[in-house]
FIKOL-982144 format. One record per residue (C-alpha): residue number from 1; y, z, x. Coordinates in Angstrom, 2 decimals. Each point is the difference from the previous one (the first is absolute). Example, Ala and Ser with C-alpha at 12.3 -4.5 7.8 and 13.67 -1.06 7.14 Angstrom:
! FIKOL-982144
@pos: 1 | v: -4.50 | w: 7.80 | u: 12.30
@pos: 2 | v: 3.44 | w: -0.66 | u: 1.37
! end
This chain:
! FIKOL-982144
@pos: 1 | v: 3.10 | w: -28.56 | u: -43.60
@pos: 2 | v: 1.38 | w: 2.95 | u: -1.95
@pos: 3 | v: -3.45 | w: 1.53 | u: -0.23
@pos: 4 | v: -0.57 | w: -0.48 | u: 3.74
@pos: 5 | v: 3.37 | w: 1.57 | u: 0.82
@pos: 6 | v: -0.73 | w: 2.91 | u: -2.31
@pos: 7 | v: -3.42 | w: 0.46 | u: 1.64
@pos: 8 | v: 1.52 | w: -0.01 | u: 3.48
@pos: 9 | v: 2.68 | w: 2.45 | u: -1.09
@pos: 10 | v: -2.68 | w: 2.25 | u: -1.45
@pos: 11 | v: -1.99 | w: -0.12 | u: 3.21
@pos: 12 | v: 3.09 | w: 0.85 | u: 2.03
@pos: 13 | v: 0.86 | w: 2.92 | u: -2.26
@pos: 14 | v: -3.59 | w: 1.26 | u: 0.16
@pos: 15 | v: -0.03 | w: -0.28 | u: 3.78
@pos: 16 | v: 3.36 | w: 1.78 | u: 0.18
@pos: 17 | v: -1.20 | w: 2.83 | u: -2.19
@pos: 18 | v: -3.22 | w: 0.29 | u: 1.99
@pos: 19 | v: 1.98 | w: 0.23 | u: 3.23
@pos: 20 | v: 2.34 | w: 2.60 | u: -1.52
@pos: 21 | v: -2.99 | w: 2.11 | u: -1.03
@pos: 22 | v: -1.48 | w: -0.34 | u: 3.51
@pos: 23 | v: 3.30 | w: 0.84 | u: 1.70
@pos: 24 | v: 0.64 | w: 3.09 | u: -2.10
@pos: 25 | v: -3.56 | w: 1.17 | u: -0.55
@pos: 26 | v: -0.84 | w: 2.21 | u: 3.02
@pos: 27 | v: -0.25 | w: 3.61 | u: -1.05
@pos: 28 | v: 0.95 | w: 3.07 | u: 1.99
@pos: 29 | v: -2.89 | w: 1.90 | u: 1.52
@pos: 30 | v: -0.44 | w: 3.63 | u: -0.91
@pos: 31 | v: 1.22 | w: 2.19 | u: 2.90
@pos: 32 | v: -2.49 | w: 2.37 | u: 1.60
@pos: 33 | v: 0.64 | w: 3.34 | u: 1.72
@pos: 34 | v: 0.40 | w: -0.21 | u: 3.80
@pos: 35 | v: -3.43 | w: 0.34 | u: 1.57
@pos: 36 | v: -0.84 | w: 2.36 | u: 2.86
@pos: 37 | v: -1.30 | w: -1.36 | u: 3.28
@pos: 38 | v: -3.38 | w: 1.55 | u: -0.73
@pos: 39 | v: -0.41 | w: -2.49 | u: -2.85
@pos: 40 | v: -0.60 | w: -2.76 | u: 2.54
@pos: 41 | v: -2.81 | w: -0.26 | u: 2.51
@pos: 42 | v: 0.83 | w: -0.26 | u: 3.69
@pos: 43 | v: -2.07 | w: -3.21 | u: 0.16
@pos: 44 | v: 2.16 | w: -1.61 | u: -2.70
@pos: 45 | v: 3.22 | w: 1.11 | u: 1.70
@pos: 46 | v: -1.12 | w: -1.45 | u: 3.33
@pos: 47 | v: -1.00 | w: -3.29 | u: -1.59
@pos: 48 | v: 3.29 | w: -0.07 | u: -1.85
@pos: 49 | v: 1.92 | w: 0.51 | u: 3.22
@pos: 50 | v: -1.85 | w: -2.97 | u: 1.47
@pos: 51 | v: 0.96 | w: -2.16 | u: -2.99
@pos: 52 | v: 3.63 | w: 1.16 | u: 0.29
@pos: 53 | v: 0.07 | w: -0.85 | u: 3.70
@pos: 54 | v: -1.46 | w: -3.46 | u: -0.57
@pos: 55 | v: 2.51 | w: -0.53 | u: -2.82
@pos: 56 | v: 2.91 | w: 1.23 | u: 2.15
@pos: 57 | v: 1.11 | w: 2.02 | u: -3.05
@pos: 58 | v: 2.21 | w: 2.42 | u: 1.88
@pos: 59 | v: 2.27 | w: -2.78 | u: 1.29
@pos: 60 | v: 1.25 | w: -1.13 | u: -3.41
@pos: 61 | v: -0.01 | w: 3.47 | u: -1.55
@pos: 62 | v: 1.97 | w: 1.84 | u: 2.69
@pos: 63 | v: 3.75 | w: -0.19 | u: 0.56
@pos: 64 | v: 1.21 | w: -0.14 | u: 3.61
@pos: 65 | v: -0.11 | w: 3.59 | u: 1.24
@pos: 66 | v: -1.45 | w: 1.16 | u: -3.31
@pos: 67 | v: -3.12 | w: 1.93 | u: -0.93
@pos: 68 | v: -3.21 | w: -2.08 | u: -0.06
@pos: 69 | v: -0.74 | w: -1.67 | u: -3.33
@pos: 70 | v: 3.14 | w: 1.48 | u: -1.62
@pos: 71 | v: 1.51 | w: -3.44 | u: -0.71
@pos: 72 | v: 3.41 | w: -1.50 | u: 0.62
@pos: 73 | v: -0.92 | w: -2.88 | u: 2.30
@pos: 74 | v: 2.05 | w: -3.06 | u: -0.94
@pos: 75 | v: -1.91 | w: -3.24 | u: -0.52
@pos: 76 | v: 2.34 | w: -2.97 | u: 0.14
@pos: 77 | v: -0.89 | w: -2.87 | u: -2.33
@pos: 78 | v: 1.84 | w: -3.22 | u: -0.90
@pos: 79 | v: 0.95 | w: 1.71 | u: -3.28
@pos: 80 | v: 1.28 | w: 3.28 | u: 1.43
@pos: 81 | v: -1.28 | w: 3.27 | u: 1.44
@pos: 82 | v: -3.00 | w: 1.86 | u: -1.36
@pos: 83 | v: -0.73 | w: 3.52 | u: 1.25
@pos: 84 | v: -3.45 | w: 1.31 | u: 0.79
@pos: 85 | v: -0.83 | w: 2.86 | u: -2.35
@pos: 86 | v: -0.95 | w: 3.60 | u: 0.66
@pos: 87 | v: -3.82 | w: 0.16 | u: 0.01
@pos: 88 | v: -0.34 | w: 3.61 | u: 1.09
@pos: 89 | v: -1.55 | w: 2.36 | u: -2.59
@pos: 90 | v: 3.36 | w: 1.44 | u: -1.03
@pos: 91 | v: -0.16 | w: 0.54 | u: -3.75
@pos: 92 | v: 3.59 | w: -1.05 | u: -0.75
@pos: 93 | v: 0.89 | w: -2.80 | u: 2.40
@pos: 94 | v: -3.41 | w: -1.10 | u: 1.27
@pos: 95 | v: -3.42 | w: -0.70 | u: -1.48
@pos: 96 | v: -1.17 | w: 3.60 | u: -0.31
@pos: 97 | v: -0.66 | w: -0.31 | u: -3.74
@pos: 98 | v: -1.71 | w: -3.39 | u: 0.20
@pos: 99 | v: -3.63 | w: -0.11 | u: -1.01
@pos: 100 | v: -2.51 | w: -2.08 | u: 1.93
@pos: 101 | v: 0.05 | w: -2.41 | u: -2.95
@pos: 102 | v: 3.78 | w: -0.40 | u: 0.29
@pos: 103 | v: -0.26 | w: -0.51 | u: 3.75
@pos: 104 | v: -2.75 | w: -2.57 | u: -0.46
@pos: 105 | v: 2.05 | w: -1.90 | u: -2.59
@pos: 106 | v: 2.96 | w: -0.17 | u: 2.38
@pos: 107 | v: -2.11 | w: -1.54 | u: 2.76
@pos: 108 | v: -2.08 | w: -2.26 | u: -2.23
@pos: 109 | v: 2.55 | w: -1.10 | u: -2.60
@pos: 110 | v: 3.44 | w: 0.78 | u: 1.43
@pos: 111 | v: 0.89 | w: 2.44 | u: -2.78
@pos: 112 | v: 1.48 | w: 3.43 | u: 0.71
@pos: 113 | v: -0.97 | w: 3.29 | u: -1.62
@pos: 114 | v: 2.87 | w: -0.25 | u: -2.50
@pos: 115 | v: -1.14 | w: -3.46 | u: -1.11
@pos: 116 | v: 2.57 | w: -1.91 | u: 2.02
@pos: 117 | v: -0.86 | w: -3.29 | u: 1.72
@pos: 118 | v: 0.23 | w: 0.39 | u: 3.78
@pos: 119 | v: 1.88 | w: -2.36 | u: 2.28
@pos: 120 | v: -2.34 | w: -2.17 | u: 2.10
@pos: 121 | v: 1.67 | w: 1.26 | u: 3.18
@pos: 122 | v: -2.83 | w: 2.48 | u: -0.53
@pos: 123 | v: -2.90 | w: -2.37 | u: 0.81
@pos: 124 | v: -2.24 | w: 0.76 | u: -2.95
@pos: 125 | v: -1.00 | w: -3.67 | u: 0.08
@pos: 126 | v: -2.07 | w: 1.09 | u: 3.03
@pos: 127 | v: -0.81 | w: 3.58 | u: -0.93
@pos: 128 | v: -1.58 | w: -1.21 | u: -3.24
@pos: 129 | v: -2.97 | w: -0.96 | u: 2.19
@pos: 130 | v: -0.66 | w: 3.52 | u: 1.27
@pos: 131 | v: -3.30 | w: 1.61 | u: -0.93
@pos: 132 | v: -0.16 | w: 2.96 | u: -2.36
@pos: 133 | v: -1.09 | w: 2.18 | u: 2.92
@pos: 134 | v: 2.90 | w: -0.99 | u: 2.23
@pos: 135 | v: 2.54 | w: 0.54 | u: -2.79
@pos: 136 | v: -1.43 | w: 3.45 | u: -0.74
@pos: 137 | v: 0.02 | w: 0.84 | u: 3.72
@pos: 138 | v: 3.61 | w: -1.15 | u: 0.42
@pos: 139 | v: 0.93 | w: 2.13 | u: -3.02
@pos: 140 | v: -1.70 | w: 3.01 | u: 1.60
@pos: 141 | v: 1.86 | w: -0.57 | u: 3.26
@pos: 142 | v: 3.43 | w: -0.30 | u: -1.61
@pos: 143 | v: -0.55 | w: 2.96 | u: -2.30
@pos: 144 | v: -0.72 | w: 2.18 | u: 3.02
@pos: 145 | v: 3.22 | w: -0.88 | u: 1.84
@pos: 146 | v: 2.92 | w: 2.39 | u: 0.16
@pos: 147 | v: 2.05 | w: -0.27 | u: -3.23
@pos: 148 | v: 3.58 | w: -1.10 | u: 0.68
@pos: 149 | v: 2.71 | w: 0.13 | u: -2.64
@pos: 150 | v: 2.01 | w: -3.15 | u: 0.60
@pos: 151 | v: 1.35 | w: -2.34 | u: -2.65
@pos: 152 | v: -0.42 | w: -3.68 | u: 0.78
@pos: 153 | v: 3.33 | w: -1.89 | u: 0.10
@pos: 154 | v: 0.74 | w: -2.44 | u: -2.79
@pos: 155 | v: -1.03 | w: -3.55 | u: 0.84
@pos: 156 | v: 2.92 | w: -2.26 | u: 0.87
@pos: 157 | v: -0.81 | w: -2.95 | u: -2.25
@pos: 158 | v: 1.89 | w: -2.17 | u: -2.50
@pos: 159 | v: 0.13 | w: 1.66 | u: -3.42
@pos: 160 | v: -2.39 | w: -2.48 | u: -1.58
@pos: 161 | v: -2.69 | w: 0.74 | u: 2.58
@pos: 162 | v: 0.20 | w: 3.71 | u: -0.75
@pos: 163 | v: -1.43 | w: -0.78 | u: -3.44
@pos: 164 | v: -3.60 | w: 0.57 | u: 0.98
@pos: 165 | v: -1.70 | w: -1.73 | u: -2.95
@pos: 166 | v: 1.11 | w: -3.26 | u: 1.65
@pos: 167 | v: -2.50 | w: 0.77 | u: 2.76
@pos: 168 | v: -2.71 | w: -0.75 | u: -2.52
@pos: 169 | v: 1.11 | w: -3.62 | u: 0.24
@pos: 170 | v: -0.43 | w: 0.09 | u: 3.77
@pos: 171 | v: -3.49 | w: 1.40 | u: -0.47
@pos: 172 | v: -0.95 | w: -2.73 | u: -2.45
@pos: 173 | v: 1.06 | w: -2.63 | u: 2.53
@pos: 174 | v: -1.07 | w: 1.58 | u: 3.28
@pos: 175 | v: -2.36 | w: 2.96 | u: -0.38
@pos: 176 | v: -3.75 | w: -0.10 | u: -0.43
@pos: 177 | v: -1.60 | w: 3.37 | u: -0.49
@pos: 178 | v: -3.51 | w: 0.31 | u: 1.39
@pos: 179 | v: -2.17 | w: 1.95 | u: 2.36
@pos: 180 | v: -1.31 | w: -1.36 | u: 3.26
@pos: 181 | v: -3.08 | w: -2.18 | u: -0.43
@pos: 182 | v: -2.38 | w: -0.07 | u: 3.00
@pos: 183 | v: -0.81 | w: -3.42 | u: 1.42
@pos: 184 | v: -3.78 | w: -0.32 | u: 0.49
@pos: 185 | v: 0.58 | w: -2.83 | u: 2.49
@pos: 186 | v: 1.71 | w: 2.39 | u: 2.45
@pos: 187 | v: -1.57 | w: 2.65 | u: 2.18
@pos: 188 | v: 0.69 | w: 3.60 | u: -0.99
@pos: 189 | v: 2.49 | w: 0.64 | u: 2.88
@pos: 190 | v: 1.82 | w: -3.27 | u: -0.72
@pos: 191 | v: 0.22 | w: 0.73 | u: -3.71
@pos: 192 | v: 1.26 | w: 3.50 | u: 0.78
@pos: 193 | v: 2.76 | w: -1.62 | u: 2.05
@pos: 194 | v: 0.86 | w: -2.21 | u: -2.98
@pos: 195 | v: 0.15 | w: 3.09 | u: -2.21
@pos: 196 | v: 2.44 | w: 1.70 | u: 2.38
@pos: 197 | v: 2.16 | w: -3.10 | u: 0.49
@pos: 198 | v: 0.24 | w: -0.83 | u: -3.71
@pos: 199 | v: 0.06 | w: 3.58 | u: -1.28
@pos: 200 | v: 1.25 | w: 3.11 | u: 1.78
@pos: 201 | v: 1.43 | w: -1.87 | u: 2.99
@pos: 202 | v: 1.91 | w: -2.38 | u: -2.33
@pos: 203 | v: 0.56 | w: -2.34 | u: 2.94
@pos: 204 | v: 1.17 | w: -2.80 | u: -2.27
@pos: 205 | v: 2.98 | w: 2.06 | u: -1.14
@pos: 206 | v: 1.67 | w: -0.90 | u: 3.29
@pos: 207 | v: -2.06 | w: -2.90 | u: 1.39
@pos: 208 | v: -0.02 | w: -2.23 | u: -3.10
@pos: 209 | v: 3.01 | w: -2.12 | u: -1.03
@pos: 210 | v: 1.52 | w: 0.70 | u: -3.41
@pos: 211 | v: 1.34 | w: -2.17 | u: -2.79
@pos: 212 | v: 3.27 | w: 0.26 | u: -1.96
@pos: 213 | v: -1.15 | w: 3.03 | u: -2.00
@pos: 214 | v: -1.20 | w: 1.66 | u: 3.21
@pos: 215 | v: -3.68 | w: -0.33 | u: -0.83
@pos: 216 | v: -2.38 | w: -0.83 | u: 2.82
@pos: 217 | v: -0.99 | w: -3.66 | u: 0.20
@pos: 218 | v: -3.74 | w: 0.36 | u: -0.42
@pos: 219 | v: -0.71 | w: -3.49 | u: 1.34
@pos: 220 | v: 1.77 | w: 0.96 | u: 3.27
@pos: 221 | v: -1.52 | w: 3.44 | u: 0.46
@pos: 222 | v: 0.72 | w: 1.54 | u: 3.40
@pos: 223 | v: 1.79 | w: -3.15 | u: 1.22
@pos: 224 | v: 3.13 | w: 1.92 | u: 1.04
@pos: 225 | v: 2.79 | w: 1.83 | u: -1.80
@pos: 226 | v: 3.01 | w: 2.28 | u: 0.40
@pos: 227 | v: 0.30 | w: 3.78 | u: 0.08
@pos: 228 | v: 3.09 | w: 2.14 | u: 0.56
@pos: 229 | v: 1.79 | w: -2.78 | u: 1.85
@pos: 230 | v: -2.99 | w: -0.83 | u: 2.23
@pos: 231 | v: -2.27 | w: -3.03 | u: -0.10
@pos: 232 | v: -3.58 | w: 1.00 | u: -0.77
@pos: 233 | v: -1.98 | w: -2.73 | u: 1.78
@pos: 234 | v: -2.87 | w: -1.95 | u: -1.48
@pos: 235 | v: -3.31 | w: 1.81 | u: 0.43
@pos: 236 | v: -2.14 | w: -2.61 | u: -1.75
@pos: 237 | v: -0.29 | w: -3.78 | u: 0.13
@pos: 238 | v: 1.37 | w: -2.11 | u: 2.87
@pos: 239 | v: 1.48 | w: 2.25 | u: 2.67
@pos: 240 | v: 1.42 | w: -1.06 | u: 3.36
@pos: 241 | v: -0.59 | w: 2.59 | u: 2.73
@pos: 242 | v: 0.76 | w: 0.42 | u: 3.68
@pos: 243 | v: -3.35 | w: 1.75 | u: 0.46
@pos: 244 | v: -2.79 | w: 0.02 | u: -2.59
@pos: 245 | v: -0.36 | w: 3.11 | u: -2.09
@pos: 246 | v: -3.36 | w: 1.65 | u: 0.61
@pos: 247 | v: -1.66 | w: 2.85 | u: -1.84
@pos: 248 | v: 0.94 | w: 2.43 | u: 2.77
@pos: 249 | v: 3.58 | w: -1.22 | u: 0.32
@pos: 250 | v: 0.66 | w: 0.20 | u: -3.73
@pos: 251 | v: -1.56 | w: 3.47 | u: -0.25
@pos: 252 | v: 2.25 | w: 1.17 | u: 2.84
@pos: 253 | v: 3.08 | w: -1.51 | u: -1.60
@pos: 254 | v: -0.75 | w: 1.47 | u: -3.42
@pos: 255 | v: -0.56 | w: 3.50 | u: 1.36
@pos: 256 | v: 2.45 | w: 0.09 | u: 2.92
@pos: 257 | v: 2.63 | w: -2.45 | u: -1.24
@pos: 258 | v: -0.14 | w: -1.71 | u: 3.37
@pos: 259 | v: -2.13 | w: -2.60 | u: 1.77
@pos: 260 | v: 0.91 | w: -1.40 | u: 3.40
@pos: 261 | v: -0.86 | w: -3.58 | u: -0.89
@pos: 262 | v: 1.75 | w: -0.12 | u: -3.38
@pos: 263 | v: 2.88 | w: 2.40 | u: -0.35
@pos: 264 | v: 1.16 | w: 3.29 | u: -1.43
@pos: 265 | v: 0.27 | w: 1.05 | u: -3.64
@pos: 266 | v: 3.41 | w: 1.15 | u: -1.15
@pos: 267 | v: 1.93 | w: 0.39 | u: -3.22
@pos: 268 | v: -2.18 | w: 0.66 | u: -3.06
@pos: 269 | v: -3.19 | w: -0.90 | u: 1.91
@pos: 270 | v: 0.38 | w: 2.72 | u: 2.61
@pos: 271 | v: -0.98 | w: 2.96 | u: -2.22
@pos: 272 | v: -3.00 | w: -1.97 | u: -1.29
@pos: 273 | v: -1.59 | w: 0.20 | u: 3.43
@pos: 274 | v: 0.97 | w: 3.65 | u: 0.44
@pos: 275 | v: -1.79 | w: 0.82 | u: -3.24
@pos: 276 | v: -3.08 | w: -2.17 | u: 0.58
@pos: 277 | v: -0.45 | w: 1.72 | u: 3.36
@pos: 278 | v: -0.67 | w: 3.21 | u: -1.94
@pos: 279 | v: -2.85 | w: -1.47 | u: -2.06
@pos: 280 | v: -3.54 | w: -0.76 | u: 1.24
@pos: 281 | v: -0.32 | w: -3.08 | u: 2.19
@pos: 282 | v: -2.14 | w: -1.69 | u: -2.65
@pos: 283 | v: 3.13 | w: -0.57 | u: -2.12
@pos: 284 | v: 1.90 | w: -1.97 | u: 2.63
@pos: 285 | v: -3.24 | w: -1.74 | u: 1.01
@pos: 286 | v: -0.69 | w: -1.13 | u: -3.57
@pos: 287 | v: 3.57 | w: -1.18 | u: -0.54
@pos: 288 | v: -0.07 | w: -1.88 | u: 3.32
@pos: 289 | v: -3.30 | w: -1.69 | u: -0.76
@pos: 290 | v: 1.16 | w: -1.11 | u: -3.43
@pos: 291 | v: 3.36 | w: -1.32 | u: 1.20
@pos: 292 | v: -1.66 | w: -1.88 | u: 2.87
@pos: 293 | v: -2.25 | w: -1.68 | u: -2.55
@pos: 294 | v: 3.15 | w: -1.32 | u: -1.74
@pos: 295 | v: 1.82 | w: -1.22 | u: 3.12
@pos: 296 | v: -0.05 | w: -3.56 | u: 1.28
@pos: 297 | v: 1.34 | w: 0.62 | u: 3.48
@pos: 298 | v: 1.50 | w: -2.68 | u: 2.21
@pos: 299 | v: 0.92 | w: 0.98 | u: 3.53
@pos: 300 | v: 3.37 | w: -1.10 | u: 1.36
@pos: 301 | v: 0.09 | w: -1.87 | u: 3.26
@pos: 302 | v: 0.98 | w: 2.30 | u: 2.89
@pos: 303 | v: 3.70 | w: 0.12 | u: 0.72
@pos: 304 | v: 0.72 | w: -2.70 | u: 2.53
@pos: 305 | v: 1.71 | w: 1.04 | u: 3.26
@pos: 306 | v: 3.74 | w: -0.49 | u: -0.27
@pos: 307 | v: 1.27 | w: -2.96 | u: 1.99
@pos: 308 | v: 3.48 | w: -0.04 | u: -1.50
@pos: 309 | v: 2.68 | w: 2.62 | u: 0.19
@pos: 310 | v: 1.51 | w: -0.64 | u: -3.42
@pos: 311 | v: -0.98 | w: 3.39 | u: -1.48
@pos: 312 | v: 1.63 | w: 1.74 | u: 2.96
@pos: 313 | v: 3.34 | w: -1.54 | u: -0.92
@pos: 314 | v: -0.11 | w: 1.27 | u: -3.57
@pos: 315 | v: 2.39 | w: 2.82 | u: -1.01
@pos: 316 | v: -2.93 | w: 2.35 | u: -0.63
@pos: 317 | v: -1.36 | w: -0.29 | u: 3.56
@pos: 318 | v: 2.40 | w: 2.54 | u: 1.47
@pos: 319 | v: -0.53 | w: 2.35 | u: -2.93
@pos: 320 | v: -3.76 | w: -0.18 | u: 0.52
@pos: 321 | v: 0.32 | w: 0.66 | u: 3.72
@pos: 322 | v: 2.06 | w: 3.11 | u: -0.64
@pos: 323 | v: -1.73 | w: 1.45 | u: -3.06
@pos: 324 | v: -3.57 | w: -1.30 | u: -0.12
@pos: 325 | v: -1.35 | w: -1.35 | u: 3.29
@pos: 326 | v: -0.84 | w: 3.37 | u: 1.53
@pos: 327 | v: -2.69 | w: 0.54 | u: -2.67
@pos: 328 | v: -0.84 | w: -3.55 | u: -1.09
@pos: 329 | v: -0.48 | w: -1.46 | u: 3.45
@pos: 330 | v: -3.02 | w: -2.04 | u: -1.02
@pos: 331 | v: -2.60 | w: 1.92 | u: 1.99
@pos: 332 | v: -2.88 | w: 1.68 | u: -1.87
@pos: 333 | v: 1.11 | w: 2.69 | u: -2.40
@pos: 334 | v: -0.62 | w: 3.57 | u: 1.00
@pos: 335 | v: 0.67 | w: 3.37 | u: -1.51
@pos: 336 | v: 3.56 | w: -0.12 | u: 1.29
@pos: 337 | v: 0.73 | w: -3.72 | u: -0.33
@pos: 338 | v: 0.77 | w: -2.24 | u: -2.93
@pos: 339 | v: -2.23 | w: -2.71 | u: -1.33
@pos: 340 | v: 0.31 | w: -3.41 | u: 1.73
@pos: 341 | v: 2.15 | w: -1.88 | u: -2.47
@pos: 342 | v: -1.98 | w: -3.23 | u: 0.21
@pos: 343 | v: -2.84 | w: 1.89 | u: -1.74
@pos: 344 | v: 2.07 | w: 1.48 | u: -2.79
@pos: 345 | v: -0.40 | w: -1.44 | u: -3.47
@pos: 346 | v: 3.71 | w: 0.63 | u: -0.60
@pos: 347 | v: 0.89 | w: -2.45 | u: 2.78
@pos: 348 | v: -2.06 | w: -2.80 | u: -1.53
@pos: 349 | v: 0.59 | w: 0.66 | u: -3.71
@pos: 350 | v: 1.62 | w: -2.58 | u: -2.23
@pos: 351 | v: 2.75 | w: 2.47 | u: -0.90
@pos: 352 | v: 2.11 | w: 2.05 | u: 2.41
@pos: 353 | v: -0.20 | w: 2.95 | u: -2.40
@pos: 354 | v: -2.42 | w: 2.23 | u: 1.93
@pos: 355 | v: 1.45 | w: -0.75 | u: 3.41
@pos: 356 | v: 3.47 | w: 0.88 | u: -1.26
@pos: 357 | v: -1.35 | w: 3.21 | u: -1.56
@pos: 358 | v: -1.55 | w: 1.00 | u: 3.33
@pos: 359 | v: 3.29 | w: -0.65 | u: 1.81
@pos: 360 | v: 1.99 | w: 1.96 | u: -2.56
@pos: 361 | v: -2.32 | w: 2.96 | u: -0.57
@pos: 362 | v: -2.57 | w: 0.03 | u: 2.79
@pos: 363 | v: -3.24 | w: 1.87 | u: -0.49
@pos: 364 | v: -0.17 | w: 3.78 | u: -0.07
@pos: 365 | v: -3.28 | w: 1.81 | u: 0.53
@pos: 366 | v: -1.22 | w: 3.16 | u: -1.66
@pos: 367 | v: -1.21 | w: 2.67 | u: 2.46
@pos: 368 | v: -3.41 | w: -0.96 | u: 1.34
@pos: 369 | v: 0.08 | w: -3.52 | u: -1.44
@pos: 370 | v: -1.35 | w: -2.93 | u: 2.01
@pos: 371 | v: 1.98 | w: -2.94 | u: 1.32
@pos: 372 | v: 3.49 | w: -0.15 | u: 1.43
@pos: 373 | v: 3.36 | w: 1.00 | u: -1.37
@pos: 374 | v: 3.09 | w: -2.19 | u: 0.04
@pos: 375 | v: 3.62 | w: 0.97 | u: -0.58
@pos: 376 | v: 2.02 | w: -1.79 | u: -2.62
@pos: 377 | v: 3.25 | w: -1.76 | u: 0.90
@pos: 378 | v: 1.67 | w: -0.07 | u: -3.42
@pos: 379 | v: 2.90 | w: 2.21 | u: 1.17
@pos: 380 | v: 0.38 | w: -1.70 | u: 3.38
@pos: 381 | v: -0.03 | w: -3.73 | u: -0.75
@pos: 382 | v: 2.17 | w: -2.08 | u: -2.27
@pos: 383 | v: -1.59 | w: -2.25 | u: -2.60
@pos: 384 | v: 0.70 | w: -3.02 | u: 2.19
@pos: 385 | v: -1.64 | w: 1.68 | u: 2.99
@pos: 386 | v: -3.10 | w: 0.78 | u: -2.07
@pos: 387 | v: -0.20 | w: -3.65 | u: -1.03
@pos: 388 | v: 0.52 | w: -1.15 | u: 3.59
@pos: 389 | v: -2.73 | w: 2.32 | u: 1.25
@pos: 390 | v: -2.49 | w: -1.15 | u: -2.64
@pos: 391 | v: 0.76 | w: -3.65 | u: 0.75
@pos: 392 | v: -0.54 | w: 0.57 | u: 3.72
@pos: 393 | v: -3.34 | w: 1.82 | u: -0.48
@pos: 394 | v: -1.20 | w: -2.84 | u: -2.21
@pos: 395 | v: 0.95 | w: -2.65 | u: 2.55
@pos: 396 | v: -1.20 | w: 1.90 | u: 3.05
@pos: 397 | v: -3.30 | w: 1.38 | u: -1.25
@pos: 398 | v: -1.31 | w: -2.65 | u: -2.40
@pos: 399 | v: -0.30 | w: -3.74 | u: -0.45
@pos: 400 | v: 1.14 | w: 0.31 | u: -3.61
@pos: 401 | v: 3.14 | w: -1.72 | u: -1.33
@pos: 402 | v: 3.14 | w: 2.12 | u: -0.41
@pos: 403 | v: 0.06 | w: 2.45 | u: -2.90
@pos: 404 | v: 1.47 | w: -1.43 | u: -3.19
@pos: 405 | v: 2.81 | w: 1.93 | u: -1.72
@pos: 406 | v: 0.13 | w: 2.53 | u: 2.83
@pos: 407 | v: 3.59 | w: 1.13 | u: -0.66
@pos: 408 | v: -0.72 | w: 0.44 | u: -3.72
@pos: 409 | v: -3.09 | w: 2.09 | u: 0.81
@pos: 410 | v: 1.95 | w: 2.24 | u: 2.37
@pos: 411 | v: 2.76 | w: 0.49 | u: -2.57
@pos: 412 | v: -2.46 | w: 0.82 | u: -2.79
@pos: 413 | v: -1.85 | w: 2.60 | u: 2.06
@pos: 414 | v: 3.19 | w: 1.49 | u: 1.45
@pos: 415 | v: 1.43 | w: 0.32 | u: -3.52
@pos: 416 | v: -3.23 | w: 1.58 | u: -1.17
@pos: 417 | v: 0.30 | w: 2.62 | u: 2.75
@pos: 418 | v: 3.67 | w: 0.62 | u: -0.76
@pos: 419 | v: 1.13 | w: -1.26 | u: 3.39
@pos: 420 | v: 3.52 | w: -1.23 | u: 0.77
! end
């Protein structure tokens, strides 16, 4: 028994030492002089812009009202706030002195130029699958942006989580480095869609549920998750729909952020569509085709005509009549009219989260964007009125049971927005 205990202790010490070496082993990359724009071909820059648009890079690396890619966007996590870094080619506060090798290591291994482990809020678990060509093109694009001197704020995390070698433990448990492997059983367009979904598009970062250490649950890939206070619905596996997703409908939704038979994108999904609309149609087409191949759609029964007046006696009925009915009258949506609520995924969802977010914040459109805008009511309605309105919409425009934990959801999202 003593020998066995000694052997186990030796194995534990060896494993501990091996982990310590792994955690502390990354070396700093040698800085390189800032490179002129002429060092990069126009073809590479254009391809890199396409990769950046598909990856929605600017959203997480731009502070509200800040210069593009200059960092400062706050990413809320269960452990605290992590700020998107400055990825402009500024030599002091950005990545201007990063070599292509350093840039590649960051995307493939989650290790910064100084040898520090990167927080997985930066989705290198997806970017590790990018091709050499796409990484080099993205590097060319970023290195030809306007340099902006802006220091990234310190992450707001518990002291122990600021000790970056601990991230090596997260990687051992949750990260698998590896490039994308083509699937010979899939057609070329379908496999390209898989490459975009699993790689640059990093769809699973929002649409896959996470475990206690905030790693994606690989056995539930794309089965629904959370992002910035919004529910990211399931886009694979069994899906209940009011109208079946088709290739055309999904392409329209991905590029315009709006489809008349399904709903409107808002929150963190809204800029995804705005960016995909600027890439060739083949990107949205490939993503749509691949996602459709993963969906097991089941169509809901049409909403039965109302024979009772119970919803009309609910507290939210009068609020709806005064604030919502003029746009959401139930007739077909038009350029100036809101989506019929019986078709909205937010109305039928298991959680009230997205419906409450729409009520609080609405949906604002960028100039020239497709779809319809909606004002938010966060400053006009009390928390109780928001809950009453959500409960009424659920009862009036769906056959689903009442939302569970509605008041708690309203309070969480109102607190998140800093509302009274």
